[in-house]
N, C-alpha and C positions, 0 to 999 in steps of 0.2 A: 394348288391353291397358292395365291400370292398375297403376302403381307404388304399392305399399303403404308405409305409414309404416315398417314393419319393414324391408322391402326397402331403403328410402332410408337408413336408419339403419346397416344393415349394410354397404351399399355405401359409405357415408362412412367406415367403418373398414377396409374391405377392397377398395378400388377398384383395378383393374389399372392398371399405370403408362401404358398406351396408351389409356385410355378416352376422352379427348378426340378423339384420331385416330379411334377407332372410332365413337363416338356422332355426331360431326359430319362424317363423311367425305364426305357429299354437299354440304357448303357450302365446299368449296375450302380450299387451303392458307393463304390470308391469314386466313380466319376461324378456322382451327384455330390459327394463330399467336396471333391476337388472343385467343382463349379460353385458350390455354396460359399467356399472359401474365397474364390475369385470375385463373387458378387459382394461379399462382405469387405474385401479390400477396395473394390470399386466405390461402395458406399462410403467408406472411410475417407477416401480421397475426394470424391465429388458431391457427397450429400445426396439428398432425395431427388433433386432436380436433375442431376447429371449421371446418376448410378447406371441407368440402362444403356446410355450411350458408351460409357467406359466399358461396362460389362460386355456389351456386344462387340466392341472394338478388340476386346482381349481374347475372344473366341476364335478358334480356327474355322475355316470354311465350312466343314461339315457340321460343327455345332452352331454356327450362325444359321445355316440352312434349317436345322432342327428347331431353333428358336423362332425363326420366321414362320415356318409351318405351324408351330404351336399357337403363335399370336394370330395368324390367319384363321385358324380353326376356332380359337377363342372368341373372335369377334364374328364368325359366321353362324354361331349357334344362338 
């Protein structure tokens, strides 16, 4: 399943508060905490309008793919 640009943009403005826990649930609690910290830092630097772009750019390829799949599934249901 492919995450479209539209889905990514809309998700960036309407993400659920627990999306990190849901999207990365298979990676364990330490990774979830690490990614939550990255998201908080991205929010502090970019605010609500830019947080998702900064967060996504800070992820490695594997985690970008995981987030893309989650967003695609989020909008397909």
